TORZAMI-246683 format. One record per residue (C-alpha): residue number from 1; residue in three letters; x, y, z. Coordinates in steps of 0.02 Angstrom, whole numbers, plus 50000, padded with zeros to 5 digits. Layout:
% residues N
+-----+--------+-------+-------+-------+
! num ! residu !    px !    py !    pz !
+-----+--------+-------+-------+-------+
! NUM !    ALA !     X !     Y !     Z !
...
+-----+--------+-------+-------+-------+
//
This chain:
% residues 160
+-----+--------+-------+-------+-------+
! num ! residu !    px !    py !    pz !
+-----+--------+-------+-------+-------+
!   1 !    MET ! 66174 ! 43083 ! 50364 !
!   2 !    LEU ! 66005 ! 43002 ! 50396 !
!   3 !    SER ! 65953 ! 42848 ! 50303 !
!   4 !    THR ! 65792 ! 42749 ! 50296 !
!   5 !    GLY ! 65883 ! 42594 ! 50345 !
!   6 !    ASN ! 65958 ! 42559 ! 50175 !
!   7 !    THR ! 66144 ! 42571 ! 50202 !
!   8 !    GLU ! 66197 ! 42474 ! 50049 !
!   9 !    ARG ! 66317 ! 42567 ! 49936 !
!  10 !    THR ! 66316 ! 42562 ! 49747 !
!  11 !    LEU ! 66470 ! 42547 ! 49636 !
!  12 !    THR ! 66491 ! 42737 ! 49637 !
!  13 !    GLY ! 66497 ! 42744 ! 49826 !
!  14 !    VAL ! 66327 ! 42827 ! 49850 !
!  15 !    PHE ! 66189 ! 42755 ! 49958 !
!  16 !    LYS ! 66044 ! 42686 ! 49856 !
!  17 !    ASP ! 65919 ! 42813 ! 49929 !
!  18 !    GLU ! 66031 ! 42961 ! 49882 !
!  19 !    ARG ! 66041 ! 42938 ! 49694 !
!  20 !    GLY ! 65932 ! 43091 ! 49649 !
!  21 !    LEU ! 65793 ! 43109 ! 49522 !
!  22 !    SER ! 65771 ! 43001 ! 49371 !
!  23 !    LEU ! 65741 ! 43075 ! 49199 !
!  24 !    PHE ! 65561 ! 43018 ! 49207 !
!  25 !    GLU ! 65530 ! 43115 ! 49369 !
!  26 !    VAL ! 65608 ! 43273 ! 49294 !
!  27 !    VAL ! 65499 ! 43261 ! 49138 !
!  28 !    ILE ! 65341 ! 43241 ! 49245 !
!  29 !    ALA ! 65390 ! 43392 ! 49350 !
!  30 !    LEU ! 65418 ! 43496 ! 49193 !
!  31 !    VAL ! 65249 ! 43445 ! 49122 !
!  32 !    ILE ! 65162 ! 43497 ! 49282 !
!  33 !    LEU ! 65256 ! 43663 ! 49281 !
!  34 !    MET ! 65212 ! 43692 ! 49098 !
!  35 !    VAL ! 65025 ! 43663 ! 49132 !
!  36 !    ALA ! 65031 ! 43790 ! 49273 !
!  37 !    VAL ! 65122 ! 43920 ! 49167 !
!  38 !    MET ! 65000 ! 43895 ! 49023 !
!  39 !    GLY ! 64857 ! 43928 ! 49143 !
!  40 !    VAL ! 64936 ! 44092 ! 49195 !
!  41 !    PHE ! 64961 ! 44143 ! 49013 !
!  42 !    ALA ! 64781 ! 44097 ! 48972 !
!  43 !    ALA ! 64719 ! 44206 ! 49115 !
!  44 !    PHE ! 64829 ! 44349 ! 49058 !
!  45 !    THR ! 64765 ! 44336 ! 48879 !
!  46 !    TRP ! 64584 ! 44327 ! 48938 !
!  47 !    SER ! 64603 ! 44482 ! 49047 !
!  48 !    THR ! 64686 ! 44580 ! 48907 !
!  49 !    ILE ! 64545 ! 44540 ! 48786 !
!  50 !    TYR ! 64409 ! 44586 ! 48911 !
!  51 !    ASN ! 64497 ! 44747 ! 48962 !
!  52 !    THR ! 64502 ! 44798 ! 48779 !
!  53 !    GLY ! 64315 ! 44767 ! 48767 !
!  54 !    ASN ! 64286 ! 44869 ! 48924 !
!  55 !    SER ! 64388 ! 45012 ! 48852 !
!  56 !    LYS ! 64286 ! 45012 ! 48691 !
!  57 !    ARG ! 64122 ! 45010 ! 48789 !
!  58 !    SER ! 64183 ! 45153 ! 48897 !
!  59 !    GLN ! 64229 ! 45255 ! 48743 !
!  60 !    ALA ! 64060 ! 45215 ! 48664 !
!  61 !    LEU ! 63973 ! 45277 ! 48821 !
!  62 !    SER ! 64075 ! 45437 ! 48814 !
!  63 !    VAL ! 64025 ! 45467 ! 48632 !
!  64 !    LEU ! 63844 ! 45426 ! 48677 !
!  65 !    GLN ! 63844 ! 45546 ! 48823 !
!  66 !    THR ! 63912 ! 45686 ! 48713 !
!  67 !    GLU ! 63774 ! 45657 ! 48584 !
!  68 !    VAL ! 63639 ! 45653 ! 48718 !
!  69 !    GLU ! 63701 ! 45813 ! 48797 !
!  70 !    THR ! 63706 ! 45898 ! 48627 !
!  71 !    LEU ! 63525 ! 45852 ! 48593 !
!  72 !    ARG ! 63470 ! 45900 ! 48769 !
!  73 !    SER ! 63548 ! 46072 ! 48750 !
!  74 !    ILE ! 63447 ! 46116 ! 48594 !
!  75 !    LYS ! 63299 ! 46231 ! 48630 !
!  76 !    PHE ! 63128 ! 46153 ! 48609 !
!  77 !    ASN ! 63008 ! 46299 ! 48629 !
!  78 !    PRO ! 62826 ! 46317 ! 48576 !
!  79 !    PRO ! 62783 ! 46405 ! 48411 !
!  80 !    PRO ! 62810 ! 46537 ! 48345 !
!  81 !    ALA ! 62988 ! 46506 ! 48405 !
!  82 !    VAL ! 63098 ! 46420 ! 48277 !
!  83 !    ILE ! 63127 ! 46236 ! 48316 !
!  84 !    ASP ! 63301 ! 46173 ! 48278 !
!  85 !    ALA ! 63302 ! 46052 ! 48130 !
!  86 !    THR ! 63401 ! 45930 ! 48236 !
!  87 !    LEU ! 63245 ! 45898 ! 48341 !
!  88 !    ALA ! 63131 ! 45874 ! 48190 !
!  89 !    GLY ! 63050 ! 45702 ! 48191 !
!  90 !    GLY ! 63119 ! 45558 ! 48088 !
!  91 !    VAL ! 63274 ! 45454 ! 48064 !
!  92 !    LYS ! 63429 ! 45562 ! 48052 !
!  93 !    ALA ! 63575 ! 45531 ! 47937 !
!  94 !    ASP ! 63707 ! 45419 ! 48013 !
!  95 !    LYS ! 63868 ! 45502 ! 48064 !
!  96 !    THR ! 64041 ! 45443 ! 48110 !
!  97 !    VAL ! 64127 ! 45503 ! 48268 !
!  98 !    VAL ! 64311 ! 45472 ! 48307 !
!  99 !    ALA ! 64347 ! 45450 ! 48492 !
! 100 !    VAL ! 64505 ! 45509 ! 48579 !
! 101 !    ASP ! 64586 ! 45337 ! 48561 !
! 102 !    GLY ! 64560 ! 45340 ! 48372 !
! 103 !    THR ! 64416 ! 45216 ! 48369 !
! 104 !    ARG ! 64278 ! 45261 ! 48246 !
! 105 !    TYR ! 64097 ! 45249 ! 48302 !
! 106 !    LEU ! 63937 ! 45250 ! 48200 !
! 107 !    VAL ! 63804 ! 45362 ! 48280 !
! 108 !    GLN ! 63622 ! 45333 ! 48231 !
! 109 !    THR ! 63487 ! 45452 ! 48292 !
! 110 !    THR ! 63298 ! 45436 ! 48283 !
! 111 !    VAL ! 63176 ! 45570 ! 48341 !
! 112 !    ASP ! 62996 ! 45512 ! 48367 !
! 113 !    ASP ! 62870 ! 45653 ! 48384 !
! 114 !    ASP ! 62737 ! 45535 ! 48454 !
! 115 !    PRO ! 62814 ! 45396 ! 48559 !
! 116 !    PHE ! 62642 ! 45325 ! 48603 !
! 117 !    THR ! 62607 ! 45276 ! 48422 !
! 118 !    ALA ! 62697 ! 45131 ! 48339 !
! 119 !    GLY ! 62834 ! 45181 ! 48217 !
! 120 !    VAL ! 62926 ! 45345 ! 48200 !
! 121 !    GLN ! 62805 ! 45491 ! 48187 !
! 122 !    THR ! 62845 ! 45664 ! 48117 !
! 123 !    ASP ! 62727 ! 45796 ! 48185 !
! 124 !    ALA ! 62804 ! 45962 ! 48234 !
! 125 !    ALA ! 62648 ! 46011 ! 48334 !
! 126 !    LYS ! 62679 ! 45877 ! 48466 !
! 127 !    THR ! 62747 ! 45929 ! 48634 !
! 128 !    LEU ! 62839 ! 45767 ! 48676 !
! 129 !    LYS ! 62984 ! 45690 ! 48580 !
! 130 !    GLU ! 63069 ! 45524 ! 48609 !
! 131 !    ILE ! 63250 ! 45525 ! 48552 !
! 132 !    SER ! 63347 ! 45365 ! 48526 !
! 133 !    ILE ! 63535 ! 45366 ! 48498 !
! 134 !    THR ! 63637 ! 45210 ! 48457 !
! 135 !    VAL ! 63827 ! 45210 ! 48455 !
! 136 !    THR ! 63916 ! 45062 ! 48375 !
! 137 !    PRO ! 64105 ! 45041 ! 48359 !
! 138 !    PHE ! 64163 ! 45002 ! 48183 !
! 139 !    GLY ! 64241 ! 44832 ! 48152 !
! 140 !    THR ! 64150 ! 44736 ! 48287 !
! 141 !    ASN ! 64091 ! 44558 ! 48271 !
! 142 !    GLY ! 63946 ! 44577 ! 48392 !
! 143 !    THR ! 64024 ! 44490 ! 48540 !
! 144 !    TRP ! 64030 ! 44560 ! 48714 !
! 145 !    VAL ! 64219 ! 44565 ! 48708 !
! 146 !    THR ! 64232 ! 44685 ! 48562 !
! 147 !    ALA ! 64082 ! 44790 ! 48616 !
! 148 !    ASN ! 63907 ! 44792 ! 48549 !
! 149 !    ALA ! 63800 ! 44942 ! 48509 !
! 150 !    THR ! 63762 ! 45059 ! 48653 !
! 151 !    THR ! 63590 ! 45140 ! 48653 !
! 152 !    ALA ! 63510 ! 45281 ! 48751 !
! 153 !    VAL ! 63326 ! 45328 ! 48741 !
! 154 !    PHE ! 63263 ! 45487 ! 48821 !
! 155 !    ARG ! 63115 ! 45605 ! 48805 !
! 156 !    ARG ! 63104 ! 45792 ! 48785 !
! 157 !    VAL ! 62953 ! 45897 ! 48832 !
! 158 !    ARG ! 62922 ! 46065 ! 48753 !
! 159 !    SER ! 62962 ! 46207 ! 48872 !
! 160 !    ASN ! 62872 ! 46372 ! 48888 !
+-----+--------+-------+-------+-------+
//
C-alpha cells in the first residue's frame, strides 16, 4: 500500500491518510450532484414546453393551409358567371375548427375587393381580391411557447 509518507497509525489501526471521506465532503458532493441533476431537469422541462408550442404552431399551419386551399379552389370568374358568396368582399363570420389533436382554433377571414385602398372594400366588379386568414389557437396567452396567431395573406385575380 502506498503512502504519502505518513505512516502513523490511529487508535483503530488505520493510517491517517486512509480514513475516507468526512460528512462535510459527502454533503458537498451531494450538493454538486443535485445542482447538475436540477440543470438536466430544467432542460427537459424547457424542451417539453417548447415542443408543445411547436406542435400547436404546426397544427395551426395545417388548419391555415386547409382554409387557404379551400378559398383558392373557389371559382372567381367574370360576370355573368355566379361568384361564390365566400369570395364576396368584407369581414367573414369567425368560425371554429378542431384539429386532429383536439385543439380548437379560431379562423378569421377578410376579403378585400380593392387591396390598394385603405380599409376593407366591397366591390364585386373588381378583378383582384386580397384574402387574409388568421388562425389562433384557443386558450393561448400570447407567448411564443403556446403559439400566437398564424396569418396568411394572398391575392386572387379573376380568371377568364
